[in-house]
C-alpha positions as CSV (number, residue, x, y, z in Angstrom):
1,X,6.8,27.9,9.5
2,X,8.2,27.5,6.0
3,X,6.0,26.2,3.3
4,X,5.9,22.8,1.9
5,X,6.6,22.5,-1.6
6,X,5.0,20.4,-3.9
7,X,6.2,17.6,-5.3
8,X,6.9,19.0,-8.9
9,X,8.6,22.1,-7.5
10,X,10.7,19.6,-5.5
11,X,11.5,17.5,-8.6
12,X,11.9,20.5,-11.0
13,X,14.5,22.0,-8.4
14,X,16.3,18.8,-8.3
15,X,16.8,17.8,-12.4
16,X,17.4,21.5,-13.1
17,X,21.4,20.7,-12.4
18,X,21.1,17.6,-13.6
19,X,19.4,18.5,-17.3
20,X,22.2,21.2,-17.3
21,X,25.1,18.9,-16.8
22,X,24.0,16.5,-19.7
23,X,23.7,19.8,-22.2
24,X,19.6,19.8,-21.5
25,X,17.0,22.2,-21.5
26,X,14.5,20.7,-18.5
27,X,11.1,21.8,-20.2
28,X,8.9,20.6,-18.0
29,X,8.1,17.9,-14.8
30,X,4.6,16.7,-14.1
31,X,3.5,14.4,-11.8
32,X,-0.1,13.1,-12.8
33,X,-2.6,10.0,-12.1
34,X,-3.2,8.1,-15.2
35,X,-6.1,5.6,-14.6
36,X,-4.5,3.6,-11.1
37,X,-1.2,4.7,-11.8
38,X,1.1,7.4,-11.1
39,X,3.4,8.8,-13.1
40,X,6.4,11.3,-12.9
41,X,7.1,12.5,-16.6
42,X,10.3,14.5,-16.8
43,X,10.3,16.2,-20.5
44,X,13.5,17.1,-21.9
45,X,14.7,19.4,-24.8
46,X,18.1,20.7,-26.2
47,X,18.9,22.5,-29.8
48,X,18.6,20.1,-32.2
49,X,16.0,17.9,-30.5
50,X,16.6,15.1,-28.4
51,X,17.1,11.1,-29.1
52,X,16.3,8.2,-27.1
53,X,19.8,8.3,-25.8
54,X,19.4,11.4,-23.7
55,X,16.4,10.2,-22.3
56,X,18.1,7.0,-21.6
57,X,21.0,9.8,-19.6
58,X,18.5,12.0,-18.1
59,X,16.8,9.1,-16.6
60,X,19.9,7.0,-15.2
61,X,21.8,10.2,-14.2
62,X,18.3,11.2,-11.7
63,X,17.1,7.8,-10.6
64,X,20.2,7.7,-7.8
65,X,19.1,11.3,-6.6
66,X,15.5,11.1,-7.0
67,X,15.4,7.8,-4.9
68,X,17.9,9.6,-1.8
69,X,15.6,12.5,-1.8
70,X,12.4,10.4,-1.7
71,X,9.9,13.2,-2.6
72,X,7.0,10.7,-3.2
73,X,4.9,8.8,-1.3
74,X,3.5,6.4,-4.0
75,X,5.0,4.2,-6.1
76,X,4.9,5.9,-9.5
77,X,6.3,4.9,-12.8
78,X,9.5,7.6,-13.8
79,X,9.2,9.0,-17.8
80,X,11.8,10.8,-19.5
81,X,10.8,12.1,-23.0
82,X,11.2,15.0,-25.4
83,X,8.0,17.5,-25.0
84,X,7.4,16.7,-28.6
85,X,6.8,18.9,-31.7
86,X,3.4,19.8,-30.3
87,X,4.9,20.5,-26.9
88,X,2.8,22.4,-24.3
89,X,3.5,25.9,-23.4
90,X,2.7,26.2,-19.4
91,X,5.8,28.1,-17.9
92,X,6.9,31.9,-18.7
93,X,9.9,31.2,-20.5
94,X,8.3,28.6,-23.0
95,X,5.8,31.3,-23.9
96,X,8.9,33.9,-23.7
97,X,10.5,31.6,-26.2
98,X,7.4,31.6,-28.6
99,X,6.8,34.8,-28.9
100,X,7.1,35.6,-32.9
101,X,6.2,31.3,-33.1
102,X,3.3,29.6,-34.4
103,X,1.2,28.1,-31.4
104,X,-2.3,26.8,-31.1
105,X,-4.4,27.5,-27.9
106,X,-7.6,25.8,-26.9
107,X,-9.7,27.7,-25.0
108,X,-13.2,26.1,-22.3
109,X,-15.8,28.3,-23.8
110,X,-15.8,29.1,-27.5
111,X,-15.5,32.5,-29.0
112,X,-17.5,33.2,-31.7
113,X,-18.6,29.6,-31.9
114,X,-14.6,28.6,-32.1
115,X,-12.5,27.1,-29.4
116,X,-9.4,25.9,-30.6
117,X,-7.3,29.1,-32.6
118,X,-4.1,29.1,-34.5
119,X,-1.6,32.0,-35.2
120,X,1.6,33.3,-34.4
121,X,2.1,34.1,-30.6
122,X,2.5,38.1,-30.7
123,X,3.4,39.1,-27.5
124,X,3.8,37.6,-23.9
125,X,3.4,39.8,-20.6
126,X,2.8,38.7,-17.2
127,X,0.3,35.7,-18.1
128,X,-1.5,37.7,-21.1
129,X,-1.0,36.1,-24.7
130,X,-1.6,37.9,-27.5
131,X,-2.1,35.4,-30.6
132,X,-2.7,36.8,-34.5
133,X,-4.4,34.1,-36.3
134,X,-4.6,32.8,-38.9
135,X,-6.7,34.9,-40.7
136,X,-5.7,38.0,-39.0
137,X,-8.1,38.8,-35.6
138,X,-6.2,39.3,-32.8
139,X,-6.6,36.9,-29.4
140,X,-5.8,38.4,-26.0
141,X,-6.8,35.5,-23.2
142,X,-4.7,34.8,-20.1
143,X,-3.2,31.4,-19.9
144,X,-5.1,30.7,-17.0
145,X,-7.7,31.0,-19.5
146,X,-6.9,28.0,-21.4
147,X,-7.7,24.6,-21.6
148,X,-4.2,24.2,-23.4
149,X,-1.5,26.4,-25.4
150,X,0.8,24.0,-27.6
151,X,3.8,24.9,-30.1
152,X,2.2,24.5,-33.9
153,X,3.6,23.5,-37.2
154,X,0.3,24.8,-39.1
155,X,1.1,25.8,-43.0
156,X,0.4,29.8,-43.5
């Protein structure tokens, strides 16, 4: 029996070539419930940043193929946007891109009384990320053990 793909994977596979054709980078796809409503959120990026026109173009380009594929049973709102300055890093490609860059991460439990860390992502390998914190310490943690990891723009 073939494995059934989840909604995010199905939408990712549909959105990827559309984003490519528009000169965009597909950053992330999320399908989540907020309050009583479901949202399909598609995050796009491109060199130099995303503008409203990019979001509109992606939204228009994916609406019909998404309706034809119909991978989502319940009603939902489609949102296409930039991942923003403090973009969440969730996929291996995100971490690979941000090696050597400023990031912040939050842990569910404090380490030495601290839950949130800012620093430079020194390395990323097989889910393990090593952060050189602003105070010069090194923290190595598996991305699965974090509450979130985001791009950061802290002042050094």
